[in-house]
Backbone as CSV, one residue per row, in Angstrom:
resi,resn,N_x,N_y,N_z,CA_x,CA_y,CA_z,C_x,C_y,C_z
1,UNK,0.839,-1.205,0.000,0.000,0.000,0.000,0.872,1.252,0.000
2,UNK,0.415,2.258,-0.714,1.118,3.541,-0.785,0.411,4.557,0.118
3,UNK,1.192,5.457,0.719,0.616,6.532,1.535,0.640,7.828,0.730
4,UNK,-0.541,8.325,0.396,-0.690,9.554,-0.376,-1.080,10.684,0.575
5,UNK,-0.357,11.800,0.472,-0.585,12.965,1.318,-1.195,14.075,0.473
6,UNK,-2.258,14.679,0.984,-2.958,15.748,0.282,-2.825,17.065,1.042
7,UNK,-2.625,18.161,0.323,-2.705,19.507,0.869,-4.042,20.072,0.401
8,UNK,-4.899,20.445,1.341,-6.298,20.729,1.030,-6.675,22.146,1.448
9,UNK,-7.344,22.833,0.543,-7.916,24.147,0.833,-9.438,24.006,0.807
10,UNK,-10.109,24.597,1.794,-11.568,24.560,1.753,-12.187,25.745,2.476
11,UNK,-13.355,26.127,1.988,-14.202,27.104,2.670,-15.181,26.291,3.510
12,UNK,-15.123,26.465,4.805,-15.889,25.588,5.698,-17.342,25.953,5.898
13,UNK,-17.812,26.990,5.239,-19.152,27.529,5.486,-20.253,26.485,5.341
14,UNK,-20.178,25.654,4.332,-21.263,24.713,4.028,-21.134,23.380,4.747
15,UNK,-20.103,23.227,5.594,-19.811,21.918,6.164,-19.899,21.925,7.691
16,UNK,-20.130,20.747,8.261,-20.224,20.608,9.716,-18.843,20.497,10.361
17,UNK,-17.815,20.706,9.578,-16.437,20.607,10.049,-15.666,19.608,9.215
18,UNK,-14.446,19.318,9.660,-13.632,18.342,8.937,-14.185,16.944,9.082
19,UNK,-14.445,16.534,10.313,-14.737,15.129,10.609,-16.176,14.746,10.277
20,UNK,-16.336,13.495,9.838,-17.659,12.965,9.531,-18.565,13.097,10.749
21,UNK,-19.763,13.643,10.545,-20.740,13.850,11.604,-22.092,13.326,11.136
22,UNK,-22.965,12.923,12.088,-24.285,12.415,11.694,-25.274,13.521,11.307
23,UNK,-24.921,14.782,11.609,-25.887,15.872,11.446,-25.641,16.746,10.217
24,UNK,-24.799,16.287,9.297,-24.557,17.094,8.111,-23.374,16.580,7.321
25,UNK,-23.030,17.309,6.275,-21.941,16.909,5.369,-20.626,17.487,5.872
26,UNK,-19.594,16.664,5.929,-18.267,17.101,6.378,-17.300,17.141,5.204
27,UNK,-16.200,17.868,5.390,-15.158,17.935,4.364,-14.539,16.556,4.159
28,UNK,-14.261,15.857,5.248,-13.676,14.520,5.171,-14.560,13.584,4.343
29,UNK,-15.852,13.630,4.583,-16.788,12.769,3.865,-16.764,13.033,2.368
30,UNK,-16.734,14.305,1.991,-16.754,14.660,0.570,-15.473,14.180,-0.119
31,UNK,-14.324,14.374,0.528,-13.059,13.956,-0.088,-12.968,12.436,-0.165
32,UNK,-13.409,11.738,0.879,-13.404,10.276,0.830,-14.267,9.773,-0.319
33,UNK,-15.399,10.438,-0.551,-16.253,10.055,-1.673,-15.555,10.252,-3.005
34,UNK,-14.799,11.346,-3.123,-14.061,11.595,-4.361,-12.968,10.554,-4.570
35,UNK,-12.287,10.175,-3.501,-11.237,9.150,-3.610,-11.838,7.819,-4.043
36,UNK,-12.995,7.481,-3.488,-13.631,6.216,-3.859,-14.062,6.225,-5.323
37,UNK,-14.576,7.351,-5.790,-14.967,7.439,-7.200,-13.752,7.314,-8.121
38,UNK,-12.626,7.852,-7.664,-11.415,7.825,-8.486,-10.744,6.461,-8.482
39,UNK,-10.633,5.847,-7.310,-9.836,4.617,-7.167,-10.669,3.358,-6.999
40,UNK,-11.940,3.506,-6.656,-12.763,2.340,-6.358,-12.547,1.815,-4.957
41,UNK,-11.760,2.523,-4.146,-11.434,2.088,-2.788,-12.146,2.954,-1.756
42,UNK,-12.585,2.306,-0.667,-13.106,3.030,0.487,-11.949,3.199,1.467
43,UNK,-11.504,4.446,1.680,-10.279,4.683,2.442,-10.577,5.421,3.740
44,UNK,-9.631,5.350,4.666,-9.634,6.176,5.865,-8.743,7.380,5.595
45,UNK,-9.280,8.581,5.826,-8.553,9.818,5.546,-8.215,10.491,6.869
46,UNK,-6.910,10.603,7.170,-6.447,11.130,8.448,-5.884,12.535,8.257
47,UNK,-6.385,13.513,9.039,-5.979,14.909,8.887,-5.022,15.338,9.985
48,UNK,-4.395,16.487,9.773,-3.497,17.051,10.792,-4.259,17.412,12.057
49,UNK,-5.557,17.640,11.919,-6.421,17.948,13.044,-7.807,18.286,12.532
50,UNK,-8.776,18.249,13.429,-10.150,18.563,13.039,-10.362,20.075,13.045
51,UNK,-11.140,20.552,12.095,-11.607,21.935,12.131,-13.110,21.923,12.362
52,UNK,-13.598,22.926,13.103,-15.014,22.997,13.458,-15.866,23.428,12.283
53,UNK,-17.161,23.299,12.465,-18.122,23.787,11.490,-17.898,25.266,11.236
54,UNK,-17.754,25.634,9.952,-17.553,27.027,9.592,-16.119,27.479,9.525
55,UNK,-15.182,26.690,10.041,-13.758,27.035,9.995,-13.196,26.670,8.626
56,UNK,-12.282,27.485,8.130,-11.714,27.310,6.793,-10.289,26.757,6.874
57,UNK,-9.768,26.342,5.741,-8.387,25.877,5.665,-7.744,26.343,4.376
58,UNK,-6.579,26.912,4.512,-5.745,27.230,3.364,-4.831,26.062,3.049
59,UNK,-4.462,25.302,4.090,-3.519,24.201,3.897,-3.721,23.132,4.968
60,UNK,-4.861,22.466,4.916,-5.057,21.271,5.733,-4.232,20.144,5.118
61,UNK,-3.741,19.240,5.953,-2.968,18.094,5.470,-3.689,16.817,5.881
62,UNK,-3.830,15.891,4.943,-4.456,14.606,5.237,-3.792,13.524,4.397
63,UNK,-3.839,12.292,4.911,-3.256,11.180,4.144,-4.212,9.997,4.109
64,UNK,-4.019,9.151,3.115,-4.744,7.889,3.005,-3.825,6.870,2.362
65,UNK,-4.127,5.605,2.598,-3.359,4.508,2.011,-4.149,3.889,0.862
66,UNK,-3.449,3.578,-0.204,-4.126,3.105,-1.413,-3.270,2.097,-2.166
67,UNK,-3.961,1.239,-2.897,-3.277,0.332,-3.806,-3.232,0.876,-5.223
68,UNK,-3.810,2.057,-5.438,-3.856,2.657,-6.770,-2.447,2.982,-7.260
69,UNK,-2.255,2.858,-8.580,-0.947,3.168,-9.177,-0.944,4.553,-9.827
70,UNK,-1.950,5.370,-9.573,-1.956,6.743,-10.095,-0.719,7.462,-9.570
71,UNK,0.045,8.161,-10.405,1.210,8.904,-9.912,0.800,9.859,-8.790
72,UNK,1.633,9.948,-7.756,1.274,10.689,-6.550,0.880,12.136,-6.849
73,UNK,1.643,12.809,-7.708,1.370,14.222,-7.965,0.120,14.436,-8.819
74,UNK,-0.412,13.354,-9.395,-1.610,13.476,-10.238,-2.907,13.355,-9.433
75,UNK,-2.802,12.885,-8.188,-4.015,12.768,-7.381,-4.698,14.124,-7.215
76,UNK,-3.921,15.195,-7.039,-4.516,16.523,-6.864,-5.375,16.884,-8.069
77,UNK,-4.832,16.718,-9.259,-5.573,17.054,-10.484,-6.812,16.165,-10.636
78,UNK,-6.641,14.873,-10.388,-7.745,13.936,-10.601,-8.861,14.147,-9.585
79,UNK,-8.516,14.324,-8.315,-9.547,14.490,-7.290,-10.319,15.792,-7.464
80,UNK,-9.655,16.826,-7.934,-10.350,18.101,-8.115,-11.480,18.018,-9.143
81,UNK,-11.413,17.051,-10.036,-12.496,16.891,-11.011,-13.754,16.316,-10.364
82,UNK,-13.611,15.716,-9.171,-14.755,15.126,-8.474,-15.232,15.979,-7.292
83,UNK,-14.501,17.036,-6.961,-14.803,17.810,-5.760,-15.568,19.088,-6.079
84,UNK,-16.369,19.578,-5.128,-17.059,20.860,-5.328,-16.065,22.009,-5.296
85,UNK,-16.510,23.165,-5.760,-15.608,24.310,-5.904,-15.085,24.836,-4.578
86,UNK,-15.764,24.540,-3.463,-15.298,25.043,-2.164,-14.342,24.089,-1.459
87,UNK,-13.919,23.028,-2.153,-12.856,22.138,-1.666,-11.884,21.911,-2.819
88,UNK,-10.603,22.211,-2.594,-9.584,22.034,-3.633,-8.376,21.315,-3.043
89,UNK,-7.856,20.358,-3.800,-6.585,19.725,-3.450,-5.482,20.553,-4.091
90,UNK,-4.617,21.157,-3.284,-3.579,22.061,-3.780,-2.268,21.351,-4.077
91,UNK,-2.137,20.122,-3.616,-0.929,19.353,-3.888,-1.092,17.943,-3.367
92,UNK,-0.343,17.010,-3.936,-0.374,15.621,-3.482,1.005,15.017,-3.668
93,UNK,1.365,14.120,-2.763,2.686,13.488,-2.798,2.613,12.137,-2.107
94,UNK,3.618,11.328,-2.298,3.721,10.038,-1.617,4.824,10.106,-0.579
95,UNK,4.539,9.623,0.647,5.521,9.568,1.718,5.492,8.181,2.345
96,UNK,6.556,7.799,3.056,6.628,6.449,3.623,5.512,6.191,4.633
97,UNK,5.031,4.957,4.644,4.012,4.539,5.608,4.583,3.470,6.525
98,UNK,4.188,3.494,7.799,4.576,2.441,8.727,5.980,2.603,9.271
99,UNK,6.237,1.946,10.393,7.555,1.985,11.013,7.823,3.306,11.718
100,UNK,8.990,3.422,12.318,9.346,4.619,13.063,9.434,5.851,12.173
101,UNK,9.784,5.663,10.928,9.932,6.788,10.009,8.700,7.025,9.143
102,UNK,7.623,6.326,9.436,6.410,6.501,8.654,5.764,7.852,8.918
103,UNK,5.181,8.415,7.873,4.536,9.718,7.999,3.096,9.553,8.438
104,UNK,2.652,10.433,9.348,1.249,10.480,9.761,0.829,11.943,9.838
105,UNK,-0.255,12.292,9.157,-0.668,13.690,9.069,-0.865,14.344,10.424
106,UNK,-1.347,13.593,11.394,-1.583,14.157,12.727,-0.364,14.034,13.628
107,UNK,0.192,12.845,13.730,1.220,12.596,14.732,2.603,13.098,14.322
108,UNK,2.798,13.422,13.050,4.092,13.929,12.591,4.167,15.460,12.593
109,UNK,3.105,16.140,12.998,3.079,17.607,12.969,4.135,18.192,13.907
110,UNK,4.845,19.225,13.430,5.790,19.982,14.259,5.193,21.327,14.678
111,UNK,4.571,22.034,13.751,3.928,23.313,14.048,2.674,23.468,13.202
112,UNK,1.651,24.053,13.813,0.437,24.407,13.086,0.213,25.908,13.223
113,UNK,-0.219,26.527,12.129,-0.432,27.974,12.088,-1.900,28.263,11.785
114,UNK,-2.506,29.101,12.605,-3.875,29.558,12.368,-3.890,31.074,12.226
115,UNK,-4.902,31.570,11.532,-5.146,33.011,11.459,-6.620,33.281,11.754
116,UNK,-6.847,34.285,12.621,-8.204,34.742,12.879,-8.338,36.147,12.320
117,UNK,-9.421,36.393,11.565,-9.601,37.656,10.862,-10.802,38.408,11.414
118,UNK,-10.574,39.693,11.714,-11.621,40.565,12.242,-11.750,41.781,11.335
119,UNK,-12.940,42.037,10.834,-13.228,43.260,10.083,-13.691,44.306,11.095
120,UNK,-12.895,45.370,11.262,-13.164,46.375,12.301,-13.632,47.676,11.648
121,UNK,-14.900,47.685,11.237,-15.493,48.833,10.552,-16.898,49.081,11.102
122,UNK,-17.438,50.267,10.788,-18.793,50.582,11.235,-19.822,49.621,10.652
123,UNK,-19.650,49.277,9.379,-20.624,48.434,8.695,-19.969,47.139,8.224
124,UNK,-20.719,46.067,8.267,-20.216,44.764,7.835,-20.023,44.745,6.325
125,UNK,-19.314,43.735,5.861,-19.059,43.566,4.431,-19.832,42.369,3.899
126,UNK,-20.440,42.545,2.754,-21.114,41.422,2.115,-20.111,40.392,1.597
127,UNK,-18.891,40.826,1.313,-17.894,39.951,0.696,-17.141,39.097,1.696
128,UNK,-17.052,39.535,2.965,-16.285,38.786,3.964,-17.175,38.223,5.066
129,UNK,-18.479,38.178,4.821,-19.414,37.742,5.867,-19.119,36.340,6.375
130,UNK,-18.569,35.463,5.516,-18.290,34.083,5.900,-16.842,33.845,6.314
131,UNK,-15.992,34.859,6.201,-14.561,34.629,6.445,-13.942,35.576,7.470
132,UNK,-14.701,36.537,7.972,-14.166,37.469,8.960,-15.259,37.834,9.953
133,UNK,-14.890,37.942,11.213,-15.811,38.412,12.241,-15.899,39.929,12.161
134,UNK,-17.111,40.457,12.092,-17.276,41.909,12.056,-17.480,42.445,13.460
135,UNK,-16.656,43.432,13.842,-16.796,44.131,15.116,-16.822,45.623,14.821
136,UNK,-17.886,46.292,15.259,-18.012,47.717,14.951,-17.604,48.605,16.124
137,UNK,-17.007,48.020,17.163,-16.439,48.807,18.251,-14.942,49.002,17.998
138,UNK,-14.364,50.134,18.414,-12.920,50.327,18.235,-12.116,49.255,18.973
139,UNK,-11.081,48.767,18.326,-10.181,47.779,18.922,-8.779,48.371,18.993
140,UNK,-8.146,48.238,20.144,-6.792,48.742,20.337,-5.785,47.675,19.946
141,UNK,-5.008,47.936,18.885,-3.973,46.989,18.467,-2.926,46.820,19.563
142,UNK,-2.613,47.895,20.256,-1.620,47.823,21.326,-2.090,46.892,22.444
143,UNK,-3.345,47.023,22.850,-3.868,46.161,23.915,-3.990,44.707,23.441
144,UNK,-4.373,44.509,22.195,-4.460,43.156,21.662,-3.100,42.460,21.689
145,UNK,-2.049,43.170,21.309,-0.719,42.558,21.296,-0.140,42.401,22.692
146,UNK,-0.497,43.297,23.599,-0.097,43.105,24.994,-0.674,41.794,25.522
147,UNK,-1.915,41.531,25.157,-2.557,40.280,25.564,-1.951,39.082,24.838
148,UNK,-1.724,39.231,23.533,-1.230,38.109,22.728,0.125,37.614,23.204
149,UNK,0.980,38.525,23.651,2.329,38.136,24.097,2.293,37.207,25.302
150,UNK,1.239,37.276,26.089,1.152,36.439,27.286,0.994,34.958,26.945
151,UNK,0.553,34.662,25.733,0.357,33.265,25.333,1.646,32.599,24.866
152,UNK,2.689,33.377,24.596,3.932,32.803,24.092,4.562,31.875,25.125
153,UNK,5.147,30.786,24.650,5.815,29.848,25.530,4.951,28.633,25.837
154,UNK,5.370,27.860,26.813,4.683,26.636,27.207,3.821,26.897,28.435
155,UNK,2.523,26.613,28.310,1.578,26.861,29.397,0.546,25.734,29.452
156,UNK,-0.152,25.683,30.568,-1.340,24.850,30.674,-2.512,25.677,30.161
157,UNK,-3.052,25.287,29.010,-4.130,26.036,28.364,-5.507,25.458,28.692
158,UNK,-5.635,24.827,29.837,-6.895,24.203,30.219,-8.070,25.164,30.250
159,UNK,-7.818,26.450,30.546,-8.900,27.443,30.565,-9.362,27.804,29.165
160,UNK,-8.572,27.427,28.164,-8.853,27.813,26.779,-9.258,26.622,25.925
161,UNK,-9.919,25.663,26.538,-10.432,24.515,25.788,-11.930,24.398,26.019
162,UNK,-12.606,23.800,25.054,-14.038,23.568,25.198,-14.294,22.623,26.367
163,UNK,-15.433,22.790,27.014,-15.723,21.993,28.210,-15.823,20.507,27.896
164,UNK,-16.151,20.160,26.649,-16.280,18.743,26.294,-14.999,18.171,25.698
165,UNK,-13.890,18.906,25.781,-12.609,18.404,25.274,-12.137,17.222,26.106
166,UNK,-11.587,16.214,25.432,-11.119,15.012,26.127,-9.599,14.851,26.022
167,UNK,-8.878,15.937,25.761,-7.422,15.867,25.601,-6.761,15.328,26.862
168,UNK,-5.790,14.425,26.683,-5.094,13.836,27.828,-4.256,14.876,28.564
169,UNK,-3.680,15.821,27.820,-2.873,16.895,28.411,-3.342,18.221,27.838
170,UNK,-3.344,19.257,28.678,-3.730,20.592,28.225,-2.526,21.527,28.123
171,UNK,-1.330,20.976,28.205,-0.105,21.768,28.067,0.263,21.859,26.589
172,UNK,0.463,23.084,26.113,0.842,23.322,24.729,1.908,24.421,24.679
173,UNK,2.662,24.460,23.583,3.675,25.491,23.380,3.264,26.371,22.210
174,UNK,3.246,27.687,22.430,2.895,28.661,21.402,4.161,29.392,20.977
175,UNK,4.449,29.406,19.675,5.667,30.006,19.134,5.437,31.399,18.552
176,UNK,4.258,31.627,18.009,3.898,32.923,17.421,2.535,33.321,17.966
177,UNK,2.399,34.577,18.396,1.115,35.090,18.874,1.133,36.592,18.649
178,UNK,0.505,37.046,17.566,0.657,38.444,17.150,-0.550,38.928,16.358
179,UNK,-0.989,40.151,16.667,-2.020,40.840,15.898,-1.379,41.852,14.956
180,UNK,-1.965,42.010,13.759,-1.527,43.011,12.792,-2.753,43.676,12.198
181,UNK,-2.591,44.943,11.825,-3.663,45.643,11.137,-3.355,45.691,9.642
182,UNK,-4.317,45.300,8.837,-4.193,45.342,7.386,-5.396,46.107,6.847
183,UNK,-5.262,47.415,6.741,-6.384,48.247,6.323,-7.480,48.234,7.373
184,UNK,-8.679,47.838,6.969,-9.809,47.775,7.890,-9.860,46.460,8.668
185,UNK,-8.885,45.610,8.427,-8.897,44.261,9.001,-7.797,44.101,10.045
186,UNK,-8.137,43.410,11.130,-7.158,42.983,12.120,-7.012,41.476,12.004
187,UNK,-5.773,40.995,11.908,-5.552,39.557,11.814,-4.680,39.093,12.973
188,UNK,-5.042,37.945,13.517,-4.284,37.334,14.602,-3.633,36.067,14.082
189,UNK,-2.305,36.031,14.103,-1.553,34.850,13.683,-1.009,34.141,14.906
190,UNK,-1.245,32.838,14.966,-0.781,32.035,16.096,-0.248,30.714,15.563
191,UNK,0.885,30.285,16.113,1.486,29.001,15.745,1.873,28.265,17.018
192,UNK,1.666,26.958,17.003,2.005,26.159,18.172,2.257,24.717,17.795
193,UNK,2.676,23.939,18.787,2.928,22.517,18.525,1.634,21.708,18.527
194,UNK,0.540,22.363,18.850,-0.769,21.723,18.834,-1.770,22.625,19.533
195,UNK,-3.053,22.379,19.287,-4.094,23.220,19.874,-5.230,22.353,20.393
196,UNK,-5.767,22.752,21.526,-6.912,22.071,22.106,-8.186,22.441,21.350
197,UNK,-9.233,21.668,21.586,-10.519,21.928,20.934,-11.026,23.313,21.326
198,UNK,-11.214,24.173,20.332,-11.676,25.566,20.487,-10.642,26.498,21.122
199,UNK,-9.408,26.044,21.280,-8.393,26.840,21.983,-8.159,28.196,21.324
200,UNK,-7.934,28.227,20.020,-7.649,29.501,19.350,-8.853,30.429,19.437
201,UNK,-10.042,29.895,19.263,-11.241,30.730,19.306,-11.472,31.321,20.698
202,UNK,-11.157,30.583,21.738,-11.309,31.120,23.100,-10.220,32.147,23.385
203,UNK,-9.003,31.894,22.909,-7.937,32.890,23.040,-8.359,34.200,22.375
204,UNK,-8.897,34.099,21.154,-9.320,35.290,20.414,-10.468,35.988,21.137
205,UNK,-11.458,35.234,21.571,-12.586,35.828,22.279,-12.157,36.569,23.523
206,UNK,-11.189,36.011,24.231,-10.654,36.653,25.433,-9.921,37.943,25.075
207,UNK,-9.103,37.896,24.029,-8.329,39.076,23.638,-9.209,40.187,23.083
208,UNK,-10.267,39.832,22.381,-11.135,40.868,21.812,-11.787,41.710,22.901
209,UNK,-12.164,41.108,24.003,-12.720,41.880,25.125,-11.670,42.824,25.696
210,UNK,-10.417,42.370,25.711,-9.330,43.237,26.174,-9.123,44.376,25.182
211,UNK,-9.140,44.049,23.891,-8.952,45.062,22.852,-10.036,46.112,22.838
212,UNK,-11.240,45.751,23.293,-12.341,46.706,23.360,-12.377,47.450,24.695
213,UNK,-11.500,47.058,25.629,-11.409,47.751,26.909,-12.301,47.215,28.003
214,UNK,-12.977,46.091,27.761,-13.866,45.530,28.779,-13.099,44.810,29.882
215,UNK,-11.971,44.190,29.539,-11.155,43.454,30.502,-9.707,43.905,30.394
216,UNK,-8.936,43.625,31.442,-7.499,43.856,31.411,-6.763,42.577,31.099
217,UNK,-5.466,42.688,30.823,-4.683,41.497,30.471,-4.549,40.537,31.645
218,UNK,-4.887,41.000,32.826,-4.789,40.129,34.002,-5.729,38.925,33.891
219,UNK,-6.771,39.035,33.043,-7.665,37.887,32.880,-6.917,36.717,32.256
220,UNK,-5.985,37.001,31.349,-5.191,35.937,30.740,-4.186,35.391,31.744
221,UNK,-3.560,36.264,32.476,-2.609,35.823,33.503,-3.292,34.888,34.493
222,UNK,-4.494,35.229,34.911,-5.236,34.386,35.851,-5.604,33.060,35.217
223,UNK,-6.056,33.096,33.940,-6.481,31.876,33.266,-5.330,30.906,33.051
224,UNK,-4.129,31.434,32.807,-2.957,30.561,32.641,-2.478,30.019,33.981
225,UNK,-2.635,30.799,35.048,-2.207,30.360,36.377,-3.205,29.392,37.002
226,UNK,-4.482,29.585,36.691,-5.554,28.754,37.250,-6.422,28.288,36.074
227,UNK,-5.996,27.206,35.383,-6.571,26.849,34.082,-7.945,26.188,34.148
228,UNK,-8.927,26.967,34.585,-10.315,26.518,34.551,-11.061,27.326,33.497
229,UNK,-11.971,26.662,32.770,-12.642,27.316,31.641,-13.304,28.629,32.034
230,UNK,-13.856,28.722,33.220,-14.543,29.932,33.640,-13.648,31.129,33.808
231,UNK,-12.340,30.917,33.829,-11.403,32.031,34.004,-11.029,32.709,32.694
232,UNK,-11.394,32.110,31.566,-11.111,32.713,30.259,-12.386,33.341,29.700
233,UNK,-12.253,33.980,28.543,-13.367,34.713,27.965,-14.226,33.890,27.029
234,UNK,-14.946,34.599,26.160,-15.888,33.970,25.241,-15.165,33.194,24.138
235,UNK,-15.913,32.335,23.463,-15.420,31.627,22.286,-15.783,32.445,21.047
236,UNK,-14.780,32.916,20.323,-15.044,33.696,19.110,-15.718,32.815,18.062
237,UNK,-16.560,33.396,17.210,-17.244,32.615,16.173,-16.269,31.902,15.244
238,UNK,-16.717,30.766,14.705,-15.838,29.908,13.910,-15.437,30.524,12.575
239,UNK,-16.309,31.322,11.962,-16.090,31.696,10.561,-14.892,32.620,10.341
240,UNK,-14.342,33.217,11.404,-13.160,34.057,11.250,-11.854,33.295,11.252
241,UNK,-11.914,31.977,11.486,-10.704,31.177,11.704,-10.320,30.388,10.457
242,UNK,-9.018,30.381,10.152,-8.484,29.618,9.026,-7.205,28.892,9.453
243,UNK,-7.131,27.606,9.139,-5.885,26.853,9.278,-5.009,27.214,8.089
244,UNK,-3.883,27.905,8.347,-3.101,28.494,7.259,-1.898,27.670,6.827
245,UNK,-1.305,26.935,7.749,-0.024,26.313,7.433,0.246,25.181,8.421
246,UNK,0.854,24.095,7.935,1.285,23.002,8.798,2.723,22.658,8.437
247,UNK,3.565,22.531,9.454,4.984,22.213,9.247,5.293,20.804,9.750
248,UNK,6.042,20.074,8.932,6.542,18.747,9.267,8.047,18.724,9.006
249,UNK,8.713,17.697,9.504,10.112,17.500,9.122,10.208,17.239,7.620
250,UNK,9.223,16.529,7.079,9.260,16.113,5.681,8.970,17.254,4.716
251,UNK,8.105,18.194,5.102,7.744,19.298,4.214,7.018,20.374,5.003
252,UNK,6.880,21.528,4.354,6.147,22.673,4.889,5.076,23.019,3.854
253,UNK,3.825,23.145,4.282,2.768,23.407,3.304,2.975,24.727,2.569
254,UNK,3.670,25.680,3.173,3.959,26.933,2.466,4.753,26.675,1.197
255,UNK,5.696,25.729,1.263,6.502,25.411,0.077,5.640,24.775,-1.012
256,UNK,4.698,23.926,-0.606,3.810,23.296,-1.577,2.947,24.350,-2.262
257,UNK,2.406,25.292,-1.482,1.563,26.323,-2.068,2.359,27.236,-3.007
258,UNK,3.602,27.516,-2.649,4.454,28.345,-3.529,4.693,27.648,-4.865
259,UNK,4.781,26.338,-4.834,5.055,25.589,-6.075,3.889,25.641,-7.049
260,UNK,2.704,26.059,-6.552,1.532,26.166,-7.439,1.554,27.418,-8.303
261,UNK,2.415,28.363,-7.978,2.416,29.631,-8.702,2.997,29.439,-10.102
262,UNK,2.370,30.048,-11.066,2.823,29.922,-12.460,3.818,31.018,-12.811
């Protein structure tokens, strides 16, 4: 069996999330259906991590094992003919399966990068309604970054996980945590060795209250020192969040996306 790795872009608006769910159509389900139509095989598709309903991906990574002899780099072209326009395979490759050196989309991850986008204007936009959270109150970039810096390093992020999370450990390391202003938009970039269920959205929800002046940065200090969910802020809506990049020893999705440029 060959292990085929896919780099996937999708708009999550129409889906219940990455993982197959009984209450709607998932991204995983649609791609598995396309693989079966292409190869005749029913496969298990393993991703770098699950994204929630409404969350988008610029570079999700997933793998499956197949007996098909289709050249690895041709899977992207072939699968795109079976997929809807809001799901695109941006690249495909073959990597080793099994053993200590075998590649696994989830367990081989070194860093994951997310971006949260906020449109900070008086009036909402018809064009970004599904991809950016609209806030019509003034937001202080200085206060947002003062808050964001507190997340850097290794902490117990138990206060920043959904109450139904079943993670064995809530300790994670954050390497990048920064807000930037791009015209009318504020973007939050965060990278870490892994994220708990709803972790980024709760971090963002907490920081937005600080940026609007409702809370001080001490709320984050308290939440990291006493990691109970009630010590952190609200969960920001899903539609502003995008999985932007995943890094492995074997490859970086940024390099794959750059190779698509003509």
